[in-house]
C-alpha positions in Angstrom: 4.0 -45.5 2.7 6.5 -42.7 3.4 9.5 -45.6 4.0 8.9 -46.6 0.3 10.3 -42.2 -0.3 13.6 -43.0 0.9 15.8 -43.7 -2.0 17.2 -40.4 -3.1 17.1 -38.6 -6.4 19.1 -36.2 -8.0 18.1 -32.8 -7.4 17.8 -29.8 -9.9 21.3 -28.6 -8.2 22.7 -31.9 -9.5 23.2 -32.8 -6.0 21.8 -35.9 -4.3 18.4 -35.0 -2.4 17.6 -35.9 0.8 14.7 -38.4 0.8 11.6 -37.3 1.3 10.4 -35.4 4.7 8.0 -37.3 7.0 6.4 -34.8 8.1 5.5 -30.9 6.0 4.4 -28.2 8.0 3.7 -24.7 6.2 3.1 -22.0 8.4 1.3 -19.2 6.5 1.5 -15.8 8.4 -1.0 -13.1 7.3 0.4 -9.8 6.5 3.9 -10.3 8.5 6.4 -8.1 6.8 9.8 -8.8 5.9 10.6 -6.5 8.8 8.3 -7.5 11.2 10.7 -10.8 12.9 13.7 -10.1 14.7 15.6 -12.6 12.5 14.9 -10.2 9.7 16.1 -7.3 11.7 13.3 -6.1 13.9 14.5 -4.3 17.3 11.2 -3.6 18.4 9.3 -6.7 18.9 10.7 -9.9 19.8 10.3 -13.0 17.7 12.4 -16.0 20.0 10.3 -18.9 18.0 11.0 -17.7 14.4 14.4 -16.7 15.1 14.6 -20.5 16.0 13.7 -21.5 13.1 16.0 -20.0 11.0 18.8 -20.3 13.4 18.7 -24.3 12.8 17.8 -23.9 8.9 17.7 -21.6 6.0 16.4 -18.3 6.2 16.2 -16.7 2.4 16.0 -13.1 1.7 14.4 -13.3 -1.7 11.7 -15.2 -1.0 8.3 -13.4 -2.7 4.2 -14.2 -2.2 2.2 -14.9 -5.2 0.8 -11.4 -5.1 0.7 -8.6 -2.5 -3.0 -9.5 -1.1 -4.1 -12.4 0.2 -6.7 -14.3 -2.2 -4.5 -14.0 -4.8 -1.4 -15.5 -3.0 -3.2 -18.3 -1.4 -5.0 -19.4 -4.7 -1.3 -19.2 -6.3 0.3 -21.2 -3.4 -2.2 -23.9 -3.5 -2.6 -24.4 -7.4 0.6 -23.4 -8.9 -1.1 -20.8 -10.9 -1.1 -17.1 -11.1 -3.9 -15.6 -10.0 -4.1 -12.9 -12.7 -5.2 -15.7 -15.3 -8.3 -16.8 -13.3 -11.3 -13.8 -12.7 -12.8 -13.9 -9.4 -9.7 -14.6 -7.9 -9.6 -10.9 -5.7 -9.9 -10.3 -2.2 -12.7 -12.2 -1.8 -16.1 -11.7 0.3 -17.2 -14.1 3.4 -19.6 -15.9 1.3 -17.6 -16.5 -2.0 -18.2 -19.5 -3.6 -14.6 -21.8 -3.9 -12.9 -20.4 -6.5 -10.2 -23.6 -6.8 -12.4 -26.1 -9.0 -12.6 -29.5 -7.2 -10.6 -32.4 -9.0 -8.0 -30.2 -10.3 -4.2 -31.0 -8.9 -3.2 -28.6 -5.8 -0.8 -28.5 -3.6 -2.4 -31.0 -1.0 -3.8 -33.1 -2.9 -0.5 -34.1 -4.6 0.7 -34.6 -1.4 -2.3 -36.4 -0.5 -1.6 -39.2 -3.4 2.2 -39.5 -2.2 0.4 -41.0 1.3 0.7 -37.9 3.4 -2.1 -36.8 5.5 -3.2 -33.7 5.0 -5.1 -31.2 7.1 -5.6 -26.8 7.0 -5.8 -24.8 9.8 -6.7 -21.3 10.1 -7.5 -18.8 7.7 -8.9 -20.0 4.3 -10.4 -17.2 1.9 -10.4 -19.0 -1.0 -14.3 -19.2 -0.5 -16.7 -22.1 0.2 -20.0 -23.9 -1.8 -20.8 -23.4 -5.5 -20.9 -20.2 -7.6 -24.5 -19.2 -7.8 -26.2 -21.2 -4.7 -26.0 -19.1 -1.5 -23.8 -20.9 1.2 -26.6 -22.3 3.9 -24.4 -22.1 7.0 -26.8 -24.1 8.9 -26.0 -27.3 6.8 -22.3 -29.3 5.6 -21.0 -26.8 3.6 -19.0 -27.9 0.3 -17.5 -28.0 -1.8 -14.6 -26.5 0.7 -11.0 -27.5 1.9 -12.0 -31.4 1.9 -12.7 -31.1 -1.9 -9.2 -29.9 -2.6 -7.2 -31.8 -1.3 -7.2 -32.2 2.7 -8.3 -34.4 4.7 -9.2 -32.0 7.6 -10.1 -28.7 7.6 -10.7 -26.1 10.7 -10.8 -23.1 9.4 -12.3 -19.6 9.3 -13.7 -19.0 6.0 -12.5 -15.9 4.7 -10.8 -13.4 7.5 -11.5 -11.8 10.7 -12.7 -8.8 9.6 -15.2 -10.2 7.4 -18.5 -12.4 8.2 -19.0 -14.8 9.3 -17.6 -14.7 12.4 -17.2 -18.5 12.8 -15.3 -21.4 12.7 -15.8 -24.1 10.4 -14.8 -27.5 10.8 -14.8 -30.0 8.3 -17.9 -28.6 6.6 -19.7 -27.9 9.7 -20.0 -24.6 11.5 -18.9 -25.1 15.1 -20.8 -24.6 17.7 -23.7 -23.9 16.1 -27.2 -24.0 17.3 -30.1 -24.7 15.0 -32.6 -22.7 17.0 -30.3 -19.8 15.8 -29.4 -19.9 12.6 -26.8 -17.9 10.6 -28.1 -15.5 8.2 -25.4 -13.5 5.9 -25.5 -10.8 3.5 -23.0 -8.5 2.1 -25.8 -5.8 0.4 -27.6 -4.6 3.2 -28.0 -4.9 7.5 -30.3 -7.0 9.2 -33.4 -4.7 10.4 -33.0 -4.3 14.4 -29.6 -5.1 14.6 -26.5 -2.8 15.4 -24.0 -1.9 13.1 -20.5 0.0 12.8 -22.1 3.3 12.2 -25.3 3.1 14.6 -23.4 1.6 17.5 -19.7 3.7 16.7 -19.7 5.1 20.5 -20.1 1.5 22.1 -17.5 -0.3 20.2 -14.6 -1.5 21.8 -12.3 -0.8 18.9 -13.1 2.2 16.2 -12.8 1.8 13.1 -11.0 4.0 10.1 -12.2 3.1 7.3 -14.9 0.4 6.1 -15.4 -2.3 8.9 -18.4 -0.6 9.7 -21.4 -3.1 9.0 -22.2 -6.1 11.2 -20.5 -5.6 14.8 -19.5 -8.5 16.3 -17.6 -9.3 19.6 -18.0 -5.4 20.0 -16.1 -4.8 16.9 -17.5 -3.6 13.5 -17.0 -5.9 10.5 -17.2 -6.1 6.7 -21.2 -7.8 5.9 -23.8 -7.9 8.0 -24.2 -11.4 10.0 -27.2 -12.4 12.1 -28.0 -15.7 14.5 -25.4 -17.8 15.4 -24.5 -17.0 18.9 -23.2 -19.5 20.1 -21.0 -20.2 17.4 -19.0 -17.0 17.0 -15.7 -17.3 17.7 -13.9 -15.0 20.3 -11.1 -12.5 19.1 -8.9 -13.2 22.4 -8.5 -16.5 22.2 -8.4 -17.2 18.5 -4.3 -17.9 18.1 -5.0 -19.9 20.9 -7.8 -21.8 19.0 -5.8 -22.4 15.8 -2.7 -23.5 17.5 -4.4 -26.1 19.7 -6.1 -27.7 16.3 -2.4 -27.7 14.6 -1.2 -29.4 17.9 -3.8 -31.8 17.8 -3.5 -32.7 13.8 0.3 -33.2 14.3 -0.3 -35.6 17.4 -2.9 -37.1 15.6 -0.6 -37.7 12.3 2.1 -38.8 14.5 3.1 -42.4 13.3 2.0 -41.2 9.8 3.4 -39.0 6.9 2.2 -35.8 7.1 1.0 -32.1 5.5 -0.1 -29.0 7.9 -0.9 -25.9 5.9 -1.4 -23.6 9.5 -2.8 -20.2 8.2 -2.8 -17.8 11.0 -4.5 -14.9 11.3 -2.0 -12.8 13.3 -1.5 -9.9 12.4 -4.2 -9.4 10.0 -7.1 -7.4 11.5 -8.9 -6.4 13.9 -6.1 -7.2 15.3 -7.0 -8.1 19.3 -4.4 -9.9 20.9 -4.9 -12.6 23.8 -4.4 -10.4 27.3 -1.6 -12.1 28.0 0.3 -10.4 24.9 -0.8 -6.9 25.9 1.9 -4.7 26.3 4.4 -6.9 25.0 5.2 -4.7 23.1 5.9 -0.8 22.5 3.8 -1.1 19.4 0.5 -1.6 20.5 -1.9 -4.2 19.0 -0.1 -4.8 16.0 3.5 -5.7 17.6 1.5 -7.8 20.4 -0.1 -9.8 17.9 3.5 -10.2 16.4 4.6 -11.7 19.5 1.5 -13.5 19.5 2.3 -15.1 16.0 5.6 -16.3 17.5 3.8 -17.9 20.4 2.0 -20.2 17.7 5.4 -21.0 15.8 6.7 -21.8 19.4 4.2 -24.3 20.0 4.6 -25.8 16.5 8.1 -26.5 17.2 7.2 -28.1 21.1 4.8 -29.9 20.0 7.3 -31.5 16.8 10.0 -32.0 19.7 8.0 -33.8 22.1 6.9 -35.8 19.6 10.3 -36.7 18.5 9.3 -35.6 14.3 11.6 -32.3 14.7 14.2 -34.0 12.7 12.6 -35.2 10.0 9.6 -32.5 9.6 10.2 -29.7 7.4 8.7 -26.4 8.9 8.5 -23.8 6.2 7.4 -20.0 7.7 6.3 -17.7 5.2 3.8 -14.6 4.4 1.0 -13.9 2.5 1.9 -10.6 1.4 3.5 -7.5 3.1 2.4 -5.3 6.0 -0.3 -2.5 6.5 -0.3 -0.5 9.4 -3.9 1.1 9.2 -6.0 -1.8 7.5 -9.3 0.0 9.0 -9.3 0.0 12.6 -8.2 3.0 14.8 -5.6 0.4 16.9 -2.4 2.6 17.1 -0.4 0.9 14.8 0.5 4.0 13.2 0.8 6.2 16.0 3.1 3.9 17.8 4.9 2.7 15.0 8.1 4.3 16.7 11.5 3.2 14.2 10.1 0.2 13.5 10.3 -0.6 9.7 7.5 -3.7 9.2 8.6 -3.7 5.3 12.5 -3.9 6.0 14.3 -2.3 3.5 11.5 -2.3 1.3 9.5 0.2 0.1 5.4 -0.2 -0.1 4.0 -2.7 1.4 0.3 -4.8 1.4 -1.0 -4.3 -2.2 1.7 -2.6 -3.6 3.9 -3.5 -6.8 7.4 -2.0 -5.2 9.1 -4.9 -3.2 7.7 -4.2 0.3 4.3 -5.7 -1.4 5.7 -9.4 -2.0 8.7 -9.8 -0.7 8.6 -11.6 2.3 9.9 -13.6 4.9 11.0 -17.3 3.9 12.5 -19.7 6.6 13.2 -23.8 6.0 13.8 -25.6 8.8 14.7 -29.0 8.0 17.3 -31.0 10.0 17.8 -34.7 8.0 17.6 -32.3 5.0 18.8 -28.8 5.1 21.9 -27.3 6.7 21.4 -25.3 9.8 22.0 -21.5 10.6 22.6 -20.6 6.5 21.3 -17.2 4.8 20.5 -17.6 0.9 19.9 -14.7 -1.4 18.0 -17.5 -4.1 15.0 -15.8 -5.6 12.2 -18.2 -4.4 8.1 -17.9 -5.3 6.0 -19.4 -3.4 3.8 -20.1 -7.0 6.3 -22.4 -7.2 5.8 -23.9 -3.7 3.7 -26.6 -5.5 5.8 -28.3 -8.0 9.0 -27.7 -5.2 7.3 -29.7 -2.2 6.0 -32.4 -4.8 9.8 -32.7 -5.8 11.1 -32.8 -2.4 8.3 -35.3 -1.1 8.8 -37.6 -3.8 5.3 -37.2 -5.5 4.6 -37.2 -9.3 3.1 -34.6 -10.8 0.0 -34.7 -13.3 0.2 -33.1 -17.0 -0.5 -29.8 -16.3 -0.4 -29.1 -12.5 0.8 -26.4 -11.5 0.9 -24.3 -14.5 3.2 -21.9 -13.5 4.8 -23.5 -11.0 8.8 -24.5 -11.4 10.8 -27.1 -9.1 12.9 -25.0 -7.1 13.5 -27.5 -4.3 17.0 -26.9 -4.6 16.8 -23.2 -3.1 14.5 -24.5 -0.3 17.2 -26.9 0.7 20.1 -24.5 0.1 21.6 -26.3 -2.7 20.8 -23.5 -5.7 22.0 -20.1 -4.6 20.3 -18.2 -7.9 16.7 -19.2 -7.8 14.2 -17.9 -10.0 15.6 -16.1 -13.0 12.5 -14.5 -13.8 9.9 -13.2 -11.7 6.1 -11.5 -11.7 5.1 -9.5 -8.9 1.3 -9.0 -8.4 -0.8 -6.4 -6.7 -2.8 -4.1 -8.5 -1.0 -4.3 -11.7 2.0 -6.6 -12.7 5.6 -6.4 -12.1 8.5 -8.5 -13.9 12.0 -8.7 -11.8 14.8 -10.5 -14.3 18.0 -10.3 -12.3 19.0 -7.4 -11.0 16.2 -5.7 -13.4 12.3 -5.0 -12.3 9.9 -3.8 -14.4 6.4 -1.9 -13.1 3.6 -1.9 -15.9 2.0 1.4 -16.0 -1.3 1.7 -14.2 -3.6 4.6 -13.6 -4.6 5.4 -9.9 -3.1 7.6 -6.6 0.9 7.0 -6.2 -0.6 6.1 -2.6 -3.5 4.5 -1.3 -5.5 7.0 0.1 -7.1 4.4 3.4 -3.6 2.8 4.1 -0.9 5.3 2.6 0.8 2.7 0.9 2.8 3.7 -1.9 1.4 1.6 -4.7 3.5 1.7 -7.4 0.7 3.0 -9.8 2.5 5.6 -12.4 0.8 6.5 -15.6 4.1 5.3 -17.7 6.5 2.2 -16.6 9.0 2.1 -14.2 12.0 0.6 -14.1 14.5 -0.2 -11.2 18.0 -2.0 -10.7 17.5 -3.7 -7.4 21.3 -4.3 -6.9 22.0 -0.6 -6.9 18.8 0.8 -5.4 17.3 -1.9 -3.7 14.9 0.5 -2.1 13.6 1.5 -5.9 13.6 5.0 -5.2 15.7 5.6 -8.9 13.4 5.1 -11.8 16.1 4.0 -14.5 13.5 3.7 -17.5 14.8 7.1 -19.4 18.4 5.8 -19.2 17.6 1.9 -19.7 15.0 2.3 -22.1 16.0 -1.5 -23.8 16.0 -3.5 -21.0 12.4 -1.5 -20.3 10.8 -2.3 -23.5 12.5 -6.4 -23.5 10.8 -6.9 -19.6 7.6 -5.1 -21.1 7.4 -7.7 -23.6 8.4 -10.5 -21.4 5.7 -9.5 -19.2 2.9 -9.3 -21.9 4.5 -13.0 -23.3 3.8 -14.5 -19.7 0.7 -12.5 -19.4 -0.5 -13.7 -22.5 0.0 -17.8 -20.9 3.2 -18.4 -22.6 5.0 -19.4 -19.9 
């Protein structure tokens, strides 16, 4: 069917756009900051596979995630709707219900309708099952990824630090022994089982905050879990497992159009790299997990090369939010950071309204459609991924699909050098960028998160920055440019009120 897509159309930039790609691979990193890759300036870690992508494709300097934390970012990317418009889209527990309504248009469902075989591998964190009905992990689990547009799914339900610590493949817990059923609770522990508090002295990785509930693989997690011993994942082999499943999907789809959403766990906590990566950097487990992440990218690229699919496969690499060091475990991420700047030149990090919360790496490689070795300062938000990839893949969008998503495909293929004129950034509160100006709305709360030592952007009064003159957001100009601040505050309220 993909041969039907060979007709060219006029792009948003008014130039001829290439034909639809044969394959699309979106690699969605976890907690990788703008400065964590060597192609974005990192010196303490080498990322040759990511560097290869940048060398052979387009590297964007103003790519933004939908939000500064994982669940709302993933929701925005999949639906093309800002997560702040929907209740219950904050960071989800591992037993949460699916927050995307089956039947609504999503990025995978639109590409599936265009003839692409769709698959997701890796971190999910968008919920499973139906609200009001507890998940029975010992039976087929639905709705989930396959009910919102994916043909196949091999996922971790939430995060590596949240129970259940099992893989779910096409709705079934992989490797589950029916004689050892799984029970999950986020309210109270199971009698007789160790917790991160009671067994703290015996943990192989101590916790710094939270992560003191169930003990799985010698590591404290969030939530309590009982049973499922044979189904438990192995932290050290998780990256290899996801990489192998991604390769398997590409191999099975080699003769047809395909869309793979590969959501890596690296470098989210707990950071437990495979032994072959331990000591690869001077930054401890966090740095070593960056090297492990890059290895996964290399395996995907090598597979595309081996199968002769590289030229006509669009590979897009980005991250769900900015970086964090101490995210709940004593893994020496703070002590061994050295001169490395995970957020690059930006202020803040994960959960922050400052640039470091949502300004992330974004690389696009597509030899058949994107010029190699280019860098672009055009502004692109992941909220526009649905509309932009739909346009690139020549699929139609039903009315109402991706209500906040705008076609900026010309940015992704290097034809538009400007991009989005208005950008909303979501953390605890909202910020808005228009041109060089950025406004952070007033928000109560600590200026620095005590647990992670991240600057939040919280301030009792609004803040205004000129990103051209002050990219580090150090000079609050709200007193000198009150008109700019008022206009942006009004525009933000208009957008928040659903007047897109």
